[in-house]
C-alpha positions in Angstrom: 0.0 0.0 0.0 2.9 2.3 0.8 4.2 1.9 -2.8 0.8 2.7 -4.3 0.6 5.9 -2.2 4.1 6.9 -3.4 3.1 6.5 -7.0 -0.1 8.5 -6.5 1.8 11.2 -4.7 4.4 11.4 -7.5 1.6 11.5 -10.1 -0.1 14.4 -8.3 3.2 16.3 -8.1 3.9 15.8 -11.8 0.4 17.1 -12.6 1.0 20.2 -10.5 4.4 20.8 -12.2 2.7 20.5 -15.6 0.0 23.0 -14.6 2.7 25.3 -13.2 4.7 25.5 -16.4 1.6 25.7 -18.6 0.5 28.8 -16.8 4.0 30.3 -16.6 4.9 29.8 -20.3 1.5 30.1 -22.0 2.8 32.8 -24.4 5.8 30.7 -25.3 3.7 28.1 -27.1 4.1 25.6 -24.2 3.6 21.9 -25.0 4.5 19.7 -22.1 7.1 18.8 -19.5 9.2 15.7 -18.9 10.7 14.9 -15.5 13.8 12.7 -15.4 15.3 11.7 -12.1 19.1 11.2 -12.1 21.7 10.4 -9.5 22.8 14.1 -9.7 19.3 15.6 -9.3 16.1 16.1 -11.2 16.1 17.1 -14.9 13.0 19.0 -16.0 12.7 19.3 -19.8 10.2 22.0 -21.0 9.0 21.7 -24.6 7.8 25.0 -26.2 7.5 26.5 -29.6 9.3 29.7 -28.6 12.1 28.6 -26.2 13.5 32.1 -26.2 10.6 33.3 -24.0 11.3 30.5 -21.6 15.0 31.0 -21.3 15.0 34.8 -21.1 18.0 37.0 -21.6 21.3 35.2 -20.8 19.4 32.3 -19.3 18.4 34.4 -16.3 14.8 33.3 -16.3 15.8 29.6 -16.2 17.8 30.1 -13.0 14.8 31.9 -11.4 12.4 29.1 -12.5 14.8 26.4 -11.2 14.9 28.1 -7.7 11.1 28.5 -7.7 10.6 24.8 -8.7 12.9 23.7 -5.9 11.1 25.7 -3.3 7.6 25.0 -4.5 7.9 21.2 -5.3 10.9 20.2 -3.2 13.0 18.8 -6.1 16.6 18.2 -5.3 19.1 20.0 -7.6 16.5 20.8 -10.3 18.0 21.4 -13.7 15.5 23.0 -16.1 16.2 22.4 -19.8 14.3 23.8 -22.8 13.6 22.1 -26.1 12.1 23.7 -29.2 8.9 22.3 -30.8 9.8 23.0 -34.4 6.3 22.5 -35.9 3.4 23.5 -33.6 0.9 21.9 -36.0 2.4 18.5 -35.2 2.1 18.9 -31.4 -1.3 17.9 -30.0 -0.9 19.9 -26.8 -0.2 23.1 -28.7 -3.0 22.5 -31.2 -5.5 21.9 -28.4 -4.5 25.1 -26.6 -4.8 27.1 -29.8 -8.2 25.7 -30.4 -9.3 26.6 -26.8 -8.0 30.2 -27.3 -9.8 30.6 -30.6 -13.1 29.3 -29.1 -12.7 31.7 -26.1 -12.5 34.6 -28.6 -15.9 33.5 -30.0 -14.9 31.9 -33.3 -17.2 29.1 -34.4 -16.0 25.7 -33.3 -16.7 24.1 -36.7 -14.6 26.7 -38.4 -11.7 26.3 -35.9 -11.8 22.5 -36.0 -11.7 22.3 -39.8 -8.9 24.9 -40.0 -6.7 22.8 -37.8 -7.6 19.5 -39.5 -6.3 21.0 -42.7 -3.2 22.6 -41.2 -2.1 19.4 -39.3 -2.3 17.3 -42.5 -0.5 19.9 -44.5 2.3 19.7 -41.8 2.8 16.1 -42.7 0.7 14.2 -40.2 -1.1 10.9 -41.2 -4.3 11.8 -39.4 -5.9 14.0 -36.7 -9.0 13.7 -34.5 -10.4 16.7 -32.6 -13.1 16.2 -29.9 -14.9 19.2 -28.3 -17.4 18.8 -25.5 -19.5 21.4 -23.6 -22.0 24.2 -24.3 -21.1 25.1 -27.9 -23.4 28.0 -28.8 -26.5 26.6 -27.0 -28.0 25.8 -23.6 -27.4 22.0 -23.9 -24.0 20.4 -23.7 -22.9 18.7 -26.9 -20.0 16.5 -28.0 -18.6 17.0 -31.5 -15.9 14.9 -33.2 -13.9 15.9 -36.2 -11.4 13.6 -38.0 -9.3 13.5 -41.2 -6.8 10.9 -42.3 -6.0 7.7 -40.3 -5.8 7.7 -36.5 -5.3 4.5 -34.5 -7.6 4.3 -31.5 -6.5 1.0 -29.9 -3.5 -1.4 -29.8 0.2 -0.8 -30.0 -0.1 1.9 -32.8 -2.4 4.0 -30.6 0.2 3.9 -27.8 3.3 4.5 -29.8 2.3 6.5 -32.8 -0.5 8.7 -31.6 0.2 11.8 -29.5 -2.7 13.1 -27.3 -3.3 16.6 -26.0 -6.1 17.8 -23.7 -7.0 21.2 -22.4 -10.0 23.3 -21.3 -11.5 26.5 -22.5 -13.4 29.0 -20.4 -16.5 30.2 -22.2 -19.3 32.4 -21.0 -21.7 29.4 -20.9 -19.2 27.3 -19.0 -16.1 25.2 -19.4 -15.5 23.2 -22.6 -13.1 20.2 -23.0 -10.9 19.7 -26.0 -8.9 16.6 -26.9 -6.6 16.3 -29.9 -5.1 13.1 -31.3 -2.4 13.4 -33.9 -0.8 10.4 -35.7 2.5 11.7 -37.1 3.6 8.7 -39.1 2.2 5.5 -40.7 2.8 2.1 -39.2 5.9 0.3 -40.6 3.8 -2.4 -42.2 1.7 0.1 -44.1 4.8 2.0 -45.2 6.4 -1.2 -46.4 3.3 -2.3 -48.4 3.1 1.1 -50.1 6.8 1.0 -51.0 6.4 -2.5 -52.5 3.4 -1.4 -54.6 5.2 1.6 -55.9 8.2 -0.6 -57.0 6.0 -3.2 -58.8 7.0 -3.3 -62.5 4.3 -2.4 -65.0 2.9 -5.4 -66.8 4.0 -5.5 -70.5 2.2 -7.3 -73.2 4.1 -10.1 -75.0 5.3 -9.2 -78.4 3.6 -10.7 -81.4 5.7 -13.2 -83.3 7.1 -11.8 -86.5 6.1 -13.3 -89.8 
């Protein structure tokens, strides 16, 4: 039971750290955070589209954040590192947050969803699914699902190839939930079959015997 409580406690702490960085680096195109425990301390990797806003001038902001994380969450020797998200349209967390902000500004949810469906596929993804739930322009709560391309929903492909992002948007009628699934690449089997089909030689008709 003690081990289970430890895992639950660590899970709660990681969720609090995630919320802390999401609020702090909202304007930097924040995606997510990874926590790696090493013999020398705790390495915290922050993924953001604009790492310059996270680092600050001469890395000054990073040192301030490291001290704040140490005091707030009790990490030993925290080392905050920042990695750039090169294409925000291939990051499900960033896409979900952008959808939430667009909806909070009053833009129609169908227009927003279709825009990001197109942009994510143009960025090179295999497929994308967007789910929006809540009071969407009416008194009753609704659940809307949008999808383009191929997205695995179960099995090993869903665990290894699909990235999930979730967030909430605060509307006048209440809170809405947004979930985004992005499948960045095709399964190896599908890629192999497509390559084989492309390399198949064209069938040629046998030549007629000469007189």
